[in-house]
C-alpha positions as a printed NumPy array, in Angstrom:
array([[ 12.566,   1.395, -27.2  ],
       [ 15.608,   2.58 , -28.17 ],
       [ 17.747,   5.368, -25.664],
       [ 16.363,   8.256, -27.56 ],
       [ 12.674,   7.227, -27.044],
       [ 12.914,   6.258, -23.517],
       [ 14.741,   9.599, -22.862],
       [ 11.466,  11.125, -24.803],
       [  9.976,  14.509, -23.646],
       [  6.797,  15.175, -23.587],
       [  5.291,  17.29 , -25.63 ],
       [  6.058,  15.018, -28.745],
       [  2.41 ,  13.484, -29.275],
       [  3.803,   9.99 , -28.825],
       [  1.847,   7.679, -26.602],
       [  4.713,   7.262, -23.764],
       [  3.043,   8.664, -20.614],
       [  1.297,   6.372, -17.829],
       [ -1.007,   7.986, -15.436],
       [ -0.952,   6.066, -12.091],
       [ -3.597,   6.21 ,  -9.267],
       [ -2.999,   4.809,  -6.212],
       [ -6.564,   5.53 ,  -4.284],
       [ -5.833,   4.578,  -0.398],
       [ -7.541,   5.306,   2.378],
       [ -6.164,   8.216,   3.36 ],
       [ -4.846,   9.714,   1.076],
       [ -5.322,   9.257,  -3.225],
       [ -2.16 ,   9.662,  -5.335],
       [ -1.017,  10.875,  -8.752],
       [  1.781,  10.458, -10.682],
       [  2.968,  10.401, -14.557],
       [  5.348,   8.213, -15.339],
       [  7.551,   7.192, -18.652],
       [  9.196,   3.598, -18.369],
       [ 10.188,   4.007, -14.808],
       [ 11.142,   7.202, -14.975],
       [  8.71 ,   9.388, -12.313],
       [  7.761,  12.784, -14.583],
       [  5.86 ,  14.354, -11.81 ],
       [  3.229,  12.948,  -8.624],
       [  0.785,  14.521,  -6.082],
       [ -1.667,  13.284,  -3.548],
       [ -4.717,  15.095,  -2.57 ],
       [ -7.094,  14.187,  -0.01 ],
       [ -8.775,  11.424,  -0.032],
       [-13.068,  11.366,   0.973],
       [-13.317,   7.852,   0.715],
       [-16.635,   7.695,   2.489],
       [-18.209,   9.126,  -0.545],
       [-17.558,   7.177,  -2.768],
       [-15.292,   6.381,  -5.861],
       [-17.151,   7.993,  -8.412],
       [-17.144,  11.213,  -6.611],
       [-13.726,  11.566,  -6.94 ],
       [-13.57 ,  10.983, -10.638],
       [-13.648,  15.08 , -11.168],
       [-10.648,  15.753,  -8.43 ],
       [ -9.18 ,  12.588, -10.197],
       [ -9.554,  14.549, -13.076],
       [ -8.53 ,  18.118, -12.371],
       [ -5.088,  16.771, -10.635],
       [ -4.05 ,  14.637, -13.494],
       [ -4.706,  17.691, -16.017],
       [ -2.942,  20.038, -13.38 ],
       [ -0.033,  17.367, -13.85 ],
       [  0.005,  16.933, -17.472],
       [  0.74 ,  20.621, -17.471],
       [  3.743,  20.093, -15.282],
       [  5.186,  18.206, -17.555],
       [  4.081,  20.159, -20.94 ],
       [  1.961,  17.044, -21.764],
       [ -1.562,  16.438, -23.011],
       [ -3.97 ,  13.49 , -23.091],
       [ -2.918,  12.685, -26.451],
       [  0.599,  11.335, -25.272],
       [ -1.147,   8.946, -22.167],
       [ -0.629,   5.033, -23.134],
       [ -3.182,   3.737, -20.596],
       [ -3.817,   4.244, -16.604],
       [ -2.592,   2.302, -13.566],
       [ -5.035,   1.989, -10.555],
       [ -4.663,   0.594,  -7.633],
       [ -7.296,   0.293,  -5.049],
       [ -7.284,  -0.614,  -1.143],
       [ -9.488,  -3.587,  -1.397],
       [ -9.778,  -6.82 ,  -3.648],
       [ -9.447,  -5.874,  -7.214],
       [-10.421,  -8.652, -10.351],
       [ -7.031,  -7.744, -12.402],
       [ -7.957, -10.04 , -15.008],
       [-11.898,  -7.523, -15.752],
       [-10.228,  -4.107, -13.875],
       [-12.938,  -4.239, -11.634],
       [-13.107,  -4.283,  -7.717],
       [-14.552,  -6.631,  -5.982],
       [-15.133,  -5.872,  -2.61 ],
       [-14.257,  -2.73 ,  -0.357],
       [-13.439,  -2.341,   3.265],
       [-15.759,   0.752,   4.216],
       [-13.904,   2.804,   1.314],
       [-15.358,   3.524,  -1.669],
       [-17.665,   1.717,  -1.346],
       [-19.524,   1.888,  -4.544],
       [-16.188,   0.352,  -6.496],
       [-17.838,  -2.36 ,  -7.405],
       [-20.627,  -1.016,  -8.933],
       [-18.185,   1.663, -11.002],
       [-16.963,   0.482, -14.591],
       [-13.767,   2.151, -14.598],
       [-12.716,   0.943, -18.097],
       [-15.552,   2.829, -19.708],
       [-14.301,   6.31 , -17.255],
       [-10.323,   5.544, -18.791],
       [-11.581,   5.481, -21.989],
       [-14.628,   8.371, -21.693],
       [-11.933,  10.68 , -19.878],
       [ -8.709,   9.79 , -22.145],
       [ -9.107,   7.544, -24.597],
       [ -6.672,   4.901, -23.46 ],
       [ -6.78 ,   1.381, -21.532],
       [ -6.916,   1.186, -17.591],
       [ -5.21 ,  -1.343, -15.508],
       [ -6.188,  -2.123, -11.863],
       [ -4.665,  -3.904,  -8.969],
       [ -4.731,  -4.307,  -5.43 ],
       [ -2.525,  -1.276,  -3.937],
       [ -0.019,  -3.945,  -1.698],
       [  0.35 ,  -5.724,  -5.271],
       [  0.938,  -2.876,  -7.464],
       [  3.137,  -1.689,  -4.703],
       [  5.241,  -4.842,  -4.573],
       [  6.054,  -4.313,  -8.513],
       [  6.948,  -1.312,  -8.336],
       [  9.39 ,  -2.418,  -5.521],
       [ 10.383,  -5.329,  -7.407],
       [ 11.363,  -3.474, -10.677],
       [ 12.681,  -0.349,  -9.17 ],
       [ 12.481,  -0.004,  -5.939],
       [ 14.244,  -2.986,  -3.005],
       [ 13.704,  -6.036,  -4.754],
       [ 15.311,  -6.001,  -7.667],
       [ 16.758,  -8.991,  -8.05 ],
       [ 14.992, -11.024,  -5.816],
       [ 11.813, -13.268,  -6.906],
       [ 10.355, -14.383,  -3.748],
       [  9.19 , -11.486,  -1.935],
       [  5.834, -10.161,   0.723],
       [  5.547,  -7.031,   1.107],
       [  3.682,  -5.519,   3.787],
       [  1.988,  -2.304,   4.129],
       [  1.492,  -0.566,   7.415],
       [ -0.984,   2.112,   7.429],
       [ -4.623,   3.178,   7.533],
       [ -5.407,  -0.364,   7.056],
       [ -2.897,  -3.496,   6.742],
       [ -2.209,  -5.093,   3.362],
       [ -0.473,  -7.463,   2.02 ],
       [  0.861,  -9.243,  -1.247],
       [  3.17 , -11.946,  -2.322],
       [  5.786, -12.624,  -5.192],
       [  6.566, -16.176,  -5.635],
       [  9.236, -17.386,  -8.284],
       [  8.769, -14.2  , -10.155],
       [  4.957, -14.374, -10.185],
       [  2.199, -11.963,  -9.015],
       [  0.497, -14.893,  -6.474],
       [ -3.552, -14.261,  -7.027],
       [ -5.327, -16.73 ,  -6.801],
       [ -9.083, -17.897,  -8.031],
       [-10.74 , -15.189,  -6.409],
       [ -7.692, -12.779,  -6.246],
       [ -7.092, -12.018,  -2.893],
       [ -4.558, -15.12 ,  -2.52 ],
       [ -1.351, -13.286,  -1.001],
       [ -3.472,  -9.829,  -0.4  ],
       [ -5.511, -10.751,   3.52 ],
       [ -2.388, -10.753,   5.553],
       [ -3.464,  -7.617,   7.816],
       [ -6.382, -10.077,   8.344],
       [ -4.593, -12.864,   9.971],
       [ -5.464, -13.775,  13.213],
       [ -2.971, -12.632,  15.913],
       [ -4.694, -13.   ,  18.893],
       [ -7.762, -14.817,  18.436],
       [ -9.532, -13.085,  21.716],
       [ -8.656,  -9.664,  20.256],
       [-10.939,  -7.491,  19.431],
       [-13.334,  -7.248,  16.525],
       [-12.106,  -5.99 ,  12.849],
       [-13.68 ,  -4.134,  10.206],
       [-13.493,  -7.314,   8.022],
       [-15.961,  -9.711,  10.466],
       [-12.812, -11.619,  12.27 ],
       [-11.46 , -11.154,  15.686],
       [ -7.736, -10.265,  16.64 ],
       [ -6.897,  -9.526,  13.167],
       [ -2.976,  -7.846,  12.704],
       [ -4.915,  -4.402,  11.406],
       [ -7.82 ,  -4.815,  13.742],
       [ -4.611,  -5.322,  16.321],
       [ -2.159,  -2.39 ,  15.277],
       [ -2.966,  -0.275,  12.797],
       [ -3.731,   3.77 ,  12.462],
       [ -7.777,   2.886,  12.127],
       [ -7.978,   1.226,  15.089],
       [ -4.772,   2.726,  17.429],
       [ -7.004,   5.994,  19.427],
       [ -9.224,   3.313,  20.649],
       [ -6.241,   0.674,  21.459],
       [ -4.829,   3.507,  23.753],
       [ -8.254,   4.927,  25.127],
       [ -8.874,   0.922,  26.417],
       [ -5.847,   1.09 ,  27.92 ],
       [ -6.815,   1.748,  31.992],
       [ -3.716,   3.816,  32.483],
       [ -4.172,   6.317,  29.777],
       [ -6.476,   9.282,  31.082],
       [ -2.9  ,   9.36 ,  33.533],
       [ -0.663,   8.899,  30.543],
       [  1.042,  12.349,  28.787],
       [ -0.195,  10.808,  25.395],
       [ -3.815,  11.555,  26.488],
       [ -2.865,  15.341,  26.025],
       [ -2.289,  14.887,  22.572],
       [ -5.395,  15.612,  20.09 ],
       [ -4.774,  13.505,  17.515],
       [ -3.439,   9.64 ,  18.372],
       [ -1.543,   8.608,  15.752],
       [  1.577,   6.602,  15.58 ],
       [  3.879,   9.464,  15.51 ],
       [  2.757,  10.393,  18.666],
       [  2.584,   6.834,  20.046],
       [  6.557,   6.651,  19.257],
       [  7.079,  10.218,  20.677],
       [  6.069,   9.725,  24.12 ],
       [  7.376,   5.526,  24.331],
       [ 10.787,   7.288,  23.254],
       [  9.69 ,   9.886,  26.482],
       [  8.766,   6.617,  28.361],
       [  5.401,   6.858,  29.106],
       [  4.173,   3.706,  30.624],
       [  1.179,   3.641,  28.059],
       [  2.966,   4.389,  25.053],
       [  5.712,   1.891,  25.545],
       [  3.708,  -0.765,  26.155],
       [  1.232,  -0.141,  23.375],
       [  4.496,   0.368,  21.145],
       [  5.204,  -3.422,  22.389],
       [  2.092,  -5.337,  21.683],
       [  2.101,  -3.164,  18.205],
       [  5.525,  -4.82 ,  17.616],
       [  4.53 ,  -7.879,  18.487],
       [  1.034,  -7.85 ,  16.141],
       [  2.882,  -6.82 ,  13.42 ],
       [  5.614,  -9.584,  13.641],
       [  3.089, -12.105,  14.902],
       [  1.56 , -11.567,  11.537],
       [  4.929, -11.099,   9.474],
       [  5.84 , -14.896,  10.785],
       [  2.833, -16.288,  10.166],
       [  3.184, -14.691,   5.887],
       [  6.88 , -16.209,   6.324],
       [  5.71 , -19.476,   7.013],
       [  2.846, -19.119,   4.547],
       [  4.858, -18.191,   1.521],
       [  7.875, -18.946,   1.864],
       [  9.888, -15.646,   0.826],
       [ 13.417, -14.4  ,   0.931],
       [ 12.843, -11.093,   1.24 ],
       [  9.78 ,  -8.86 ,   3.492],
       [  9.466,  -5.544,   1.895],
       [  7.774,  -3.16 ,   4.803],
       [  5.776,   0.173,   3.005],
       [  3.41 ,   2.591,   4.091],
       [  2.971,   5.186,   6.731],
       [  3.884,   3.94 ,   9.86 ],
       [  7.204,   3.007,   8.436],
       [  8.447,   6.841,   8.57 ],
       [  9.539,   5.362,  12.25 ],
       [ 12.027,   2.503,  10.23 ],
       [ 14.801,   3.349,  12.366],
       [ 12.414,   1.933,  15.868],
       [ 10.222,  -0.581,  13.559],
       [ 13.36 ,  -2.072,  11.811],
       [ 15.499,  -3.703,  14.28 ],
       [ 12.932,  -4.417,  16.507],
       [ 10.886,  -6.628,  14.405],
       [ 14.443,  -8.269,  12.623],
       [ 15.094,  -9.582,  15.989],
       [ 11.266, -10.975,  16.492],
       [ 11.429, -12.994,  13.32 ],
       [ 15.218, -14.135,  13.924],
       [ 14.461, -15.64 ,  16.887],
       [ 10.839, -17.156,  16.416],
       [ 10.151, -17.768,  12.769],
       [ 10.782, -21.228,  11.341],
       [ 13.247, -20.813,   8.228],
       [ 15.643, -23.348,   8.937],
       [ 17.825, -22.541,   5.591],
       [ 18.457, -19.355,   6.297],
       [ 17.075, -15.75 ,   7.163],
       [ 14.515, -13.353,   5.818],
       [ 15.599, -10.453,   4.654],
       [ 13.353,  -7.321,   5.964],
       [ 13.689,  -4.096,   4.527],
       [ 11.936,  -0.457,   4.082],
       [ 10.843,  -0.18 ,   0.546],
       [ 12.329,   2.283,  -1.945],
       [  9.565,   4.201,  -2.579],
       [  7.337,   3.84 ,   0.051],
       [  5.096,   6.716,  -0.746],
       [  4.849,   6.014,  -4.554],
       [  5.649,   2.22 ,  -4.627],
       [  1.977,   1.882,  -6.376],
       [  2.923,   4.734,  -8.983],
       [  5.851,   3.061, -10.604],
       [  3.717,  -0.79 , -10.228],
       [  1.613,   1.022, -12.226],
       [  4.043,   1.976, -15.006],
       [  5.387,  -1.174, -15.02 ],
       [  1.979,  -3.148, -15.283],
       [  0.862,  -0.881, -18.177],
       [  3.278,  -1.249, -19.598],
       [  3.338,  -5.489, -19.593],
       [  0.083,  -5.369, -20.459],
       [  0.785,  -3.571, -23.803]])
């Protein structure tokens, strides 16, 4: 592609714009990209309990608004890259399995929807894999061929790149279930059915109940918060609230245990941390670096732990790369 066509302004009719859709548990993020350039993006609240097909009208409206914003039109859409918070068959572009989010996903024909609405192909992938593609090509992972990406948010996801190839496996779940590695075999039941998963020990959906189960919760300052999220946890831990401090230490240990297991399993040179919880990266990164340095068995050297460059939009960049690589 020539420099002139790379810098093409929307509105000329050429099929150069990729629609990126990132279906998360809390938000749906949508973007328009042109060869690694994010032209416009927005996020809307997810109502994942209502199912996937119920989101289509809202997604279509949001994409139309983004196209209007850049002066584009549907004829310029090259393709759609869709990332999903669950297991995805990226050969057939179908959702395989969900975990209490968009439960009609496996029965939804995504490619037919894209063809009917935008007259273009759709390529689907697990959200962590899509984010890893985005960070590998346009973010913190550039120049590295062996990476594990971990998303810390509503749930915990993971994706693995080995020798420059995404790890997928026969059933498309290889490398994706790092959040469901057992870090406490005596732990509580996870939504996946396992006990003591990294996710059920230290994720956004689990945090409120973890705090309420603490014997000192009613006497703690964090008890006065209306929303028991990680923002509140970090705030009260910095104020030396005993319950918040102990819970923060618990979460850091759970994340470290999961990450160390991933290091031992996948032999990466780099761990990229992403997701909403990483808004407190100034606290999280140094603590995890210390634990990994002390406990991971890597006789060749130290794994680099770093934060995603495009934490909110990694999967959008990944969708752009995926569509162009397929076409």
